[in-house]
N, C-alpha and C positions, 0 to 999 in steps of 0.2 A: 133403387131398382125401378125400371120403367116397364109398365105393363105392355107397352108396344113391342118389347123385345120377345114376348111370348106368343108363339103361333098357335093356330087351332090344333096342331098336333102335339102340343105340350101335354105330358101325361099327368095332368093335375089341374087344379083350379086356383085362381087368384082371389084372395080375400083382403079387403081393405082393413088396415090397422088403425087404431087411434093415433098412432105416431105419424099418420099421414102418408104412409107408403103401402103398397100391396105386399102381401106375403104369399108364398107358393105352398099349396097343400098337395102333396103327391097322391095319386090314386093308389088303391091297394094293389099289391103284387099278386099274381104276375100280370104284366101287361100283355095285350094280344099281339104278340110278335109274329111277323112274317119274315122269317130268316132266309136270306139268300143262300143258295148252295155254295157260294164263294166263301161263306164263313166256316164251312165244315172242316177244311184243312186246319184252320186256327184252333177249332175245338179239339181235333185229333192230336195236334201238336202239343197242346196243353195237357191233354189227358195222358199222352204217351210219356211226356217228361215227368209228370207227377208219378205215374206208375213205376217208371224206372227208378226214381228216387226212393219210393217206398220199398221196392224190392232190394235195392242196395242197402238201405238203412237196416233192414232186417238181418243183415249179415254182420252188423257191427257188434262187437262183444259187449259194449256198454253204450246203449243208445242214449241214455240220459246225458252222457258227456257231450254227444253230438247236439242233442236238443238244447242244452245250456249254451253251447258255443254259438249256435245260430240265434238263440234268443238274445244273447248279449249284443251281438252285432246289429240285430234288428232294433234293439232299444236305443242304440246310439244314432243310427241313421234315420229311424222313424221320428225320433224326437227332434232331429234337425229341421223337419218340416214345420215344427212348431216354434222354431227360433232358438233352440238350445245349441250350445257350442261345446260339446264334450267329446273327447277322443276315447277310443276303445281302450287304450293303455291306462287311462285314468280309472275306468270302470274296473278293469282287471286288477289293478293295484289296490283299489279300495276294497274289493271283495276279498282279495287275499289277505289284506290287513285286518278286516272286520272292525275297524275303528269307527266311532260315530262320525257321521257326516253332517255338515251344517245344513240347516233348513234353507229353503228358498234359493238353492243353487242349481245350476244346470246339472251338475253331477247327481244331486239328490233326485231330480226328475228322472234321469236315466236309470238310476238304481231302482226307483219306484217301478219303472216300467218292467225291469227284469223280474222283480219280485211279484208283480201282478201276473206276468206270464206263468211263473212257477205256481202261484196260487190257482190260476185258472186250470192248469193241468191237474193239480191235486184235487180240486173240487170236482172236476169232471170224472176223475178216476173214482171218486167216492159215489158217483152216480147222479150228481147234480146236473139238471138240464140247463141248457143255455137259454133261459128265460129271463124275464125282467128282474127277478130277485138276484140272480147271479150277475147279470150285466150291471146292476146297481152296485153290488158288492165290489166288482172289479173296478168300477169307476171311483168308488170311495177310496180304494187302496191306491189307485193311480195318482190321486190328488192329495194324498196324506202328506202334510208338512211342506208342500211346495206351492208354486203359483196356482191359484184357483182353489186353495183350501177354504177360502171364504165364499165360494160360489156353490154352496149346497152339494158337496161331494156325495155321490150315491143317491141323489134325488133328482128327478126330472125338473127341468127349469120351470119357474113360475113367473117368468117375464118374457117378453118378446125380445128377440135378438136379431142382429144383422151381421153379415159377413162383408167386410170392406174397410175402407179408410174411416177411422174413428172420427176424424174431423168433418167428414161429409155426412155422417149420421144415416138414418134410415133412408131418406130420399135419395142419397147418393150412393147407396150400398150396391155392391156387386150382386148380392143375393140376400133375400130375406126368407128364412125358414118359416115353417108353419107357426101360427099363433100358439102360445104355450098350452092353451086349454085343449088343443088337438093332439098333443104329444102322447098321452097315455094310450089312447085308442090306436093311434098310428103305430106305436111300438108293439101293442098287443097283436095287431094285424101282421106286422113284420115277423114277430116270433112265430106266429101261426104258419106263416109261409115257410120259414126256414125249418120248422119241425114237421111240416106236412110232406106229402108225396112230391117228388121232384116234378117241376113243371117243364123244364127244358134240359134237364141233366144237371149234375152238381156244379160243373164249371160255369155255365151260364147263370144258373140260379145264384151262385156266389157273387157274380158281377151285379146282378139285380139287387141282391140284399145289401151289398156294400153301397151302391148308389142310394138306396132307400134310407139307410141309416144316416149317411152323411147329409142327405137332404132334410130329413126330420130334424137333425141337430138337437137330440133330446136333452142334452145337458148344457149348462151355461159355459162350461170349459171342458177341455179334454176329449172332445168328440173325435178329432182326427186320429189321435193315438189309439183310442179305444176301438174306433171303427176298423182300423187296420189290424188290430189284434184279433178282432172277431172273425176275420177271414179264415185263418188257419183253424181256429176253434170250431167254426161251423163245418169245415171240411173234415175235421176229426169226428164231429157228431154225426155227419153223413156217412162215415165209414170210408171216406176217400183216403184219409191219412190215419196212421196208427198213432202218431205223435205230431204236435204242431211244429213241423219242420219247414214250412213255407211261409216266409215273412216278406211282405211286399215293400216294406219301408225302404230298403236300398234301391229298388227299381223306381219307386215313386219319388224318392229324393233326387234321382238322376233325371227324371222326366216330370218334374213338378208342374210346370206350366201346362203341359199336355194333359196331365191328370186333372188339374182343377178345371181346365177348359172343357174337358170331356164330361165331367159331372154337370157343369153348368149348361152345356148344350143339350143334354138329355132333358133337363127341366124346361129349357126355352123352346125346344122344337122337336122333342121326341127322337133325338139322334141316337137311337139305341145301338144300331149296328156299329157305328164308329166307337162307341163306348165299349161294347162287347169285344171288339177286335183289340182295343187297347188293353183291356183287362185280361183277356186270354193270353196276350203276349206277355203281360206282367207275370202271370202264373207260369207260363212256359219258361221264360228267362230266369225267374226266381228258382224254379225247381231244378233247372239245369245248373245254375250256379251252386245251389245247395248240394247237388249230387257231386260236383267237383270237390267241394269242401269235405263232404263225407268220405270220398275216396282218398283225399289227402290225409284225413285222420286215420283211416284204416291202414294206409301205407306206412305212415309214421309209427303207428302202434306196432305193426308187424316188425318193422326194421329195428325199433328200439328194444322190443322184447327179445329179439334174437341177439342183439348186443348184450343185453343183461344175462341172457341164458348162457352165453359163452364166456362172459368176463366178470360178471358181478358175483360177489360172495355174500353180501348182506341179506339177511332174511327180510329186510324192509325194502329191498330194491324194487320189486314189482308193485307193492302197494304205493311206494313213493312215486313210481312212474304214473300210476293212476291219478295221484294228487297233482302231478305236473300237468297232465292232460286236462284236469278240471280247472286248475288255477292259472296255468301258463307262467305266472310269476311265483317264486317260492323263496322262503328264507329258512335259515337253520332253525330259528325259533319256531316257525310254523311246523316244520317236520318233527321237531322234538315234542311239541305239544300234541300233534296229531297221533303220533305213534308211541307216546309215553316213554320216550327214550332220552338219552343225555344229549346235550348240545354237541359234545365231541362226536358221538355217533352220527348225529344229524349232519354235521359238517362233513364227515367222511363220506356220507351218501352223496352230498352235493359235489364234493371233489371228484368222486368217481363218475358222476353224470357229466361233469365238465370234461373230464378226460375222454369220455366216450362221445363227446360232441352233442349231447342231449341238451345241456344247459350252457349258457354264457353269463358272465357277470354283467349285471345291469347297473349297479350303483346303490347308493343309500337312499332309502325312501322311508320317511317317518322313523328315523333313527335305526333302521335295520338295513343290513346288506341284503340285496335282492339278486336273484338269478332268474333268467328268462329262457324259456324254450323258444328260441328265435324262429326255428322252422315252423312250429305250430302257430306262432303269432303271425308270421308272414303269409303262410299258405291257407290258414283258416279264418283269421280275423280281419286281414287287410282287404 
């Protein structure tokens, strides 16, 4: 990292490291922004899209089904930014099967992400605040049994790090985060900002907080995934969302270069407005996409329930439909176990769902025949 790349407008200071390179220490939030009126339409577009999503989600019969669906998709696409290569079908099949998964695999990393999201929701429902203890607990779960488990999961880093080509080291790094000894105070300041009174409104404050977290880079590994997860959690804590339904991973995966360049240019030259415009578009596009998926779930639920009302006779039909919406993939054994019924009854339910067009045969997975709700997979998860 070259100190000459940082202008006098950079929102922080450079500190020399023993490794022979400068490190960037960001100033406390909020920065003194002078926002142009041209940014107002972006703010309103993001706010409007988020509000519409929240209103529609409140009409869903089982909001947890929606939340889990969006979280699974986020886990796959956000993890791709960290180099994993897992498909959503693999995640759904694994969660439906509930068999142990090998450590140190891409699939394990993605499953950890989905479980971390679930834990975050549960802990916040219990009243835990989004402070350093909760952030550390989430980080610990994120790295359990996967790459990075030897890099102090749940603890701030105790070494200096850099972002860039490993072969080029600190001096050739794209960016060098603050020295490790600055991390605890910087994180305390960040949490104070996110828990305090809004500085510029929740949308812009969210963009500022995400920049700050990624710039601090508080952990040795897992900062990207955790930083992206904190965005919807902070919006929940601010009362903007009822549930964490907005996950930026898919948008950022599609705009990775612009995302990383935007973060870097804020540090180098204080290019706040370009970063805010990008982040607000990420919120707007993500909320709009989530709204379409929520509407697809509602439409499918209504249509399938009407089919069952008219043509199904089993007392397990409606509970089985809820299981289909949660799992997407089902087996006769899964239904038999879930509803404490016989394999024959379970298979009869599946056959009736196939006749109604709700399920299609998928094939054998882990020695079990599987059926898939293809419309749900295509319209909500793809």
